[in-house]
C-alpha positions as CSV (number, residue, x, y, z in Angstrom):
1,V,-133.2,66.7,48.9
2,P,-136.4,68.3,50.4
3,L,-135.8,70.0,53.7
4,A,-138.0,68.7,56.6
5,P,-138.0,69.2,60.3
6,H,-136.4,66.7,62.6
7,P,-138.9,64.0,63.5
8,S,-138.9,65.1,67.1
9,V,-140.3,68.5,66.1
10,A,-144.1,68.5,66.7
11,L,-146.2,71.4,65.4
12,G,-148.0,73.3,68.1
13,R,-145.7,71.9,70.9
14,P,-142.7,73.5,72.5
15,V,-139.6,73.1,70.3
16,E,-136.2,72.6,71.9
17,N,-133.8,75.1,70.6
18,P,-131.1,73.2,68.7
19,I,-128.4,75.7,69.8
20,G,-129.2,75.9,73.5
21,K,-131.0,74.0,76.2
22,C,-133.9,76.4,76.7
23,V,-137.5,75.7,75.6
24,A,-139.5,78.6,74.2
25,Q,-143.2,78.7,73.4
26,C,-145.0,81.8,72.1
27,T,-148.4,82.6,73.7
28,V,-150.6,85.4,72.2
29,A,-153.9,86.8,73.5
30,R,-156.6,85.1,71.4
31,S,-158.8,87.2,69.1
32,E,-160.7,86.1,66.0
33,P,-159.0,88.6,63.6
34,M,-155.7,87.8,65.1
35,D,-156.3,84.1,64.7
36,V,-157.1,84.6,61.0
37,A,-154.0,86.8,60.5
38,L,-151.8,84.4,62.4
39,G,-153.2,81.5,60.4
40,V,-152.4,83.1,57.1
41,L,-148.9,84.2,58.3
42,G,-148.2,80.8,59.8
43,S,-149.1,79.0,56.5
44,A,-146.7,81.2,54.7
45,L,-143.9,81.0,57.2
46,L,-144.2,77.4,58.2
47,P,-142.1,75.9,55.4
48,L,-139.3,78.4,56.1
49,A,-139.5,77.8,59.8
50,S,-139.4,74.0,59.4
51,A,-136.4,74.3,57.0
52,A,-134.6,76.6,59.5
53,V,-135.2,74.1,62.4
54,F,-133.9,71.2,60.3
55,V,-130.8,73.1,59.2
56,L,-130.0,74.1,62.8
57,W,-130.6,70.6,64.0
58,R,-128.4,69.1,61.2
59,C,-125.6,71.6,61.9
60,T,-125.5,71.2,65.7
61,R,-126.4,67.5,66.3
62,P,-123.5,65.0,66.7
63,I,-122.4,64.2,63.2
64,S,-122.0,60.5,63.9
65,A,-124.7,58.7,65.7
66,S,-122.3,56.0,66.6
67,K,-120.8,55.9,70.1
68,Q,-117.3,55.7,68.8
69,V,-115.8,55.1,65.4
70,C,-112.4,53.6,65.4
71,V,-109.8,51.9,63.2
72,K,-110.4,48.2,63.0
73,Q,-107.9,47.1,60.4
74,L,-105.0,48.6,58.4
75,W,-103.7,47.3,55.1
76,I,-101.0,48.1,52.6
77,Y,-100.5,46.5,49.1
78,P,-96.9,47.1,48.2
79,V,-97.3,45.7,44.7
80,K,-100.4,46.9,42.9
81,S,-103.0,44.1,42.6
82,C,-100.9,41.5,44.6
83,R,-101.7,40.2,48.0
84,G,-101.8,42.8,50.8
85,I,-100.2,43.0,54.3
86,E,-102.3,43.6,57.4
87,I,-100.4,46.0,59.7
88,R,-100.9,47.5,63.2
89,E,-99.7,51.0,62.4
90,C,-98.2,52.9,59.4
91,R,-96.8,56.3,58.7
92,I,-98.3,58.6,56.1
93,D,-96.3,60.3,53.4
94,R,-97.5,62.4,50.5
95,L,-98.6,59.3,48.5
96,G,-100.5,57.6,51.3
97,F,-99.3,54.8,53.6
98,E,-95.6,54.2,53.3
99,L,-94.9,51.4,50.8
100,D,-98.5,51.1,49.7
101,R,-98.7,50.5,46.0
102,R,-95.1,51.6,45.3
103,Y,-94.3,48.7,43.0
104,L,-96.0,48.0,39.7
105,I,-96.0,45.0,37.3
106,V,-96.3,46.2,33.7
107,D,-96.5,44.5,30.3
108,P,-93.8,45.1,27.7
109,E,-95.6,48.3,26.6
110,G,-95.5,49.7,30.1
111,E,-99.3,49.2,30.7
112,F,-100.1,48.3,34.3
113,M,-101.1,44.7,35.1
114,S,-103.8,43.9,37.5
115,Q,-106.0,40.9,38.6
116,R,-108.4,42.0,35.9
117,R,-105.9,40.9,33.3
118,S,-104.0,38.3,35.3
119,P,-105.9,36.8,38.2
120,D,-102.8,34.9,39.3
121,M,-101.5,38.1,40.8
122,A,-103.7,37.3,43.8
123,R,-101.3,34.4,44.4
124,I,-98.2,36.6,44.7
125,I,-97.8,37.0,48.5
126,T,-96.1,40.1,49.8
127,S,-94.4,40.5,53.2
128,L,-91.9,42.7,55.0
129,D,-88.5,41.5,56.2
130,R,-86.8,42.8,59.3
131,D,-85.2,45.6,57.4
132,G,-88.5,46.8,56.0
133,H,-87.9,45.5,52.5
134,V,-90.8,44.0,50.5
135,V,-90.5,40.3,49.9
136,L,-92.5,38.5,47.2
137,S,-93.4,34.8,47.4
138,F,-95.0,32.5,44.9
139,E,-95.5,28.7,44.9
140,G,-92.6,27.0,43.2
141,L,-90.3,30.1,43.2
142,A,-87.6,31.3,45.6
143,D,-88.6,34.4,47.5
144,L,-87.7,37.8,45.8
145,R,-86.5,40.7,47.9
146,L,-87.2,44.1,46.3
147,P,-85.1,47.2,46.7
148,L,-86.8,50.2,48.4
149,P,-87.6,53.3,46.4
150,G,-84.4,55.3,45.9
151,E,-82.2,52.4,47.1
152,Q,-80.9,51.6,43.6
153,Q,-78.0,53.5,42.1
154,G,-78.2,54.5,38.5
155,A,-81.4,52.6,37.8
156,A,-83.0,53.0,34.4
157,H,-86.3,54.9,34.1
158,L,-89.3,53.5,32.3
159,T,-92.5,55.3,31.2
160,V,-95.5,53.4,32.6
161,K,-99.2,53.9,32.4
162,V,-101.9,53.5,35.1
163,W,-105.3,54.0,33.7
164,G,-105.1,57.4,31.9
165,D,-102.0,58.5,33.7
166,T,-98.5,58.3,32.3
167,M,-95.4,58.7,34.6
168,E,-91.8,57.8,35.1
169,A,-90.7,54.9,37.3
170,E,-87.5,53.1,38.2
171,A,-86.8,49.7,36.6
172,L,-85.9,46.8,38.9
173,P,-83.0,44.4,38.1
174,P,-83.6,41.8,35.3
175,A,-83.8,39.1,38.0
176,A,-87.0,40.7,39.3
177,D,-88.5,40.8,35.8
178,A,-87.7,37.2,35.3
179,W,-89.2,36.2,38.6
180,A,-92.5,38.0,37.8
181,T,-92.6,36.6,34.3
182,A,-92.2,33.1,35.7
183,A,-95.0,33.7,38.3
184,L,-97.5,35.1,35.8
185,G,-96.5,33.0,32.8
186,R,-96.2,36.0,30.5
187,P,-93.5,38.7,29.8
188,V,-93.7,41.4,32.4
189,R,-91.5,43.8,34.3
190,I,-91.5,45.3,37.8
191,V,-91.0,49.0,38.5
192,V,-90.9,51.1,41.6
193,T,-91.8,54.7,42.2
194,L,-89.2,57.4,41.9
195,P,-87.8,58.4,45.3
196,G,-89.1,61.3,47.4
197,Q,-90.6,64.2,45.5
198,Q,-89.6,62.9,42.1
199,H,-92.7,60.7,41.7
200,T,-95.4,62.9,40.1
201,R,-98.9,61.8,39.6
202,P,-101.4,64.5,40.5
203,I,-104.8,63.6,41.8
204,S,-107.7,64.7,39.5
205,P,-108.4,68.4,40.2
206,K,-112.1,67.5,40.3
207,Y,-111.5,65.7,43.6
208,D,-108.3,67.1,45.0
209,T,-109.0,69.0,48.2
210,S,-105.5,68.9,49.6
211,D,-103.2,71.9,50.2
212,P,-100.9,72.4,47.1
213,A,-98.0,72.9,49.4
214,A,-98.3,69.4,50.7
215,K,-97.8,68.0,47.2
216,I,-100.2,65.1,47.7
217,N,-100.0,62.7,44.7
218,A,-101.3,59.2,44.0
219,S,-98.8,56.3,43.9
220,F,-99.6,53.4,41.6
221,A,-103.1,53.1,43.2
222,D,-106.1,53.6,40.9
223,G,-106.3,57.3,41.6
224,F,-106.3,58.2,45.3
225,P,-103.9,57.8,48.3
226,F,-106.5,55.9,50.5
227,L,-109.5,53.6,50.3
228,I,-111.7,53.5,53.4
229,C,-114.4,50.9,54.1
230,T,-116.5,50.1,57.2
231,Q,-117.1,46.8,58.7
232,A,-120.8,47.6,59.1
233,S,-121.2,48.1,55.4
234,L,-119.6,44.7,54.7
235,D,-121.8,43.1,57.2
236,D,-124.9,44.6,55.6
237,L,-123.8,43.3,52.2
238,N,-123.1,39.8,53.5
239,R,-126.6,39.6,55.0
240,R,-127.8,39.9,51.4
241,L,-125.5,37.2,50.0
242,E,-125.8,33.5,50.1
243,K,-122.0,33.2,50.4
244,P,-120.4,36.0,52.3
245,V,-117.3,37.8,51.1
246,T,-114.4,39.2,53.1
247,M,-113.0,42.7,53.3
248,L,-110.1,41.3,51.2
249,N,-112.4,41.3,48.2
250,F,-112.4,45.2,48.3
251,R,-108.8,45.8,49.1
252,P,-109.1,48.8,51.5
253,N,-106.3,50.6,53.3
254,I,-108.4,51.5,56.4
255,V,-111.3,49.5,57.8
256,L,-113.4,51.3,60.4
257,G,-115.6,49.8,63.1
258,G,-118.4,51.4,65.3
259,T,-120.5,52.8,62.4
260,R,-123.8,52.1,60.9
261,A,-124.0,50.5,57.5
262,F,-122.9,52.9,54.8
263,E,-122.8,55.8,57.2
264,E,-119.5,56.8,55.4
265,D,-121.6,57.9,52.5
266,H,-122.5,61.1,54.4
267,W,-119.0,62.0,55.6
268,F,-116.7,64.5,54.1
269,R,-113.8,65.4,56.5
270,I,-112.7,63.0,59.2
271,A,-109.7,62.9,61.5
272,I,-108.1,59.6,62.3
273,G,-105.8,59.9,65.3
274,G,-105.7,63.6,64.6
275,I,-104.8,63.1,60.9
276,R,-107.3,64.8,58.6
277,M,-108.7,63.2,55.5
278,D,-111.4,64.2,53.0
279,L,-113.6,61.5,51.5
280,T,-113.9,63.0,48.1
281,K,-115.3,60.2,45.9
282,P,-117.1,56.9,46.4
283,C,-115.2,53.9,45.0
284,S,-116.6,52.5,41.8
285,R,-115.9,48.8,41.8
286,C,-114.5,46.8,38.9
287,T,-114.6,43.0,38.6
288,I,-111.8,42.3,41.2
289,P,-114.2,41.8,44.1
290,T,-115.6,38.8,42.1
291,L,-112.2,37.1,42.4
292,D,-111.2,34.9,45.4
293,P,-108.6,37.2,47.1
294,I,-106.4,34.2,47.9
295,T,-106.5,32.0,44.7
296,G,-107.7,34.5,42.1
297,A,-110.5,32.1,41.1
298,R,-113.6,34.0,39.7
299,S,-117.0,33.6,41.3
300,G,-119.3,31.7,39.0
301,S,-122.2,34.0,40.0
302,L,-119.9,37.1,39.7
303,Q,-121.0,38.0,43.3
304,P,-120.9,40.3,45.1
305,L,-121.5,42.7,42.1
306,P,-125.0,41.6,41.2
307,T,-126.2,42.1,44.8
308,L,-124.4,45.4,45.1
309,R,-126.2,46.6,41.9
310,E,-129.5,46.1,43.7
311,F,-128.9,48.9,46.1
312,R,-125.5,50.5,45.4
313,Q,-125.6,51.4,41.7
314,V,-125.5,54.9,40.3
315,G,-125.6,55.0,36.5
316,E,-123.1,52.4,35.5
317,A,-121.1,52.6,38.7
318,V,-121.4,50.0,41.5
319,L,-120.2,51.7,44.7
320,F,-118.5,50.3,47.8
321,G,-116.0,52.2,50.0
322,Q,-114.8,55.8,49.9
323,N,-111.6,57.2,48.3
324,A,-109.8,59.6,50.6
325,I,-107.1,62.3,50.4
326,Q,-104.9,63.2,53.4
327,H,-104.2,66.7,54.6
328,D,-101.5,65.8,57.0
329,V,-98.1,64.1,56.1
330,G,-95.7,62.5,58.5
331,G,-98.1,61.2,61.1
332,T,-98.9,57.6,62.0
333,I,-102.3,55.8,62.0
334,R,-102.7,52.9,64.4
335,V,-105.3,50.2,64.9
336,G,-107.6,51.4,67.6
337,D,-107.3,55.1,66.8
338,R,-110.5,57.0,67.3
339,V,-112.1,58.6,64.2
340,V,-113.8,62.0,64.5
341,I,-116.3,62.9,61.8
342,E,-115.6,66.7,61.4
343,S,-118.0,67.5,58.5
344,L,-120.6,66.0,56.2
345,Q,-121.0,66.0,52.5
346,R,-122.7,69.2,51.3
347,T,-125.1,67.3,49.1
348,S,-126.7,63.9,49.8
349,A,-125.4,61.0,47.6
350,S,-128.0,60.3,44.9
351,W,-128.0,56.6,45.7
352,L,-129.4,57.3,49.2
353,S,-132.6,58.9,48.0
């Protein structure tokens, strides 16, 4: 991206020092030879000076132009691709939010199921009982209470696949498999992550910025512990649509308010309530946003993807939201927490040019 001075910098006028508050202006006794020399020297140095002023301004200005960025909504999705649960606060472990995407529905070959293959998964409602167990509900079936990770004794292990990753998981009792099979109308099984440090699914080294000692891994999510979206970006998209969509179409974990539309494209490291996260990869959207998040019915126009392609497409990818990796484990994020933008992306995203 070409470097340019901040718009407030006017050539030939006093320039406010980006580091301090003083204003400096050079004055030189006028002479014709000196004017010529200064003119030649100025022409040569002007691009470098302009670039330096811009870099200093960029590095010292407030990173976010917003008055205050804060957490607007928090979501967990205990069973991958099933209905989510809106929460007020949640603890963070090495896989992300506790209980987020810790259960997985798989086909008889162990391949993960999602709304892409079975849209009726949107109709499986998840909730938490008083003991913190995940409860599944589906029209026409009795509720199913799932054991927590590590709660079963002597559970069999299954090899399962999520995209290109293969990992071990704990099988749930046959009654759980029968329930899911009845709900989706096809033979499936339900598994849960292995307890504690036993679950292993490393994040791609290309994007992993976490401390190896923290042993940050992905759960059964597509590849990252968190997905962050902003309300302003959704509002911007909806102004372009005839029929608006909701944040549920995009299934984020964290929804932020108080930003400009797509301001998150520029962020790299943020801190939410003191918990640091890196936004390491924009989220490439599949067809799930085209499904009604309550019924699973597909949009006849396949919106919002065609509209997103008009201004959020890079190559074959249509982008909305940012994947994030945590640096801190054991803390809690709450609705209303302030978000501090600590650093920006080193290079501008190509779709912004």
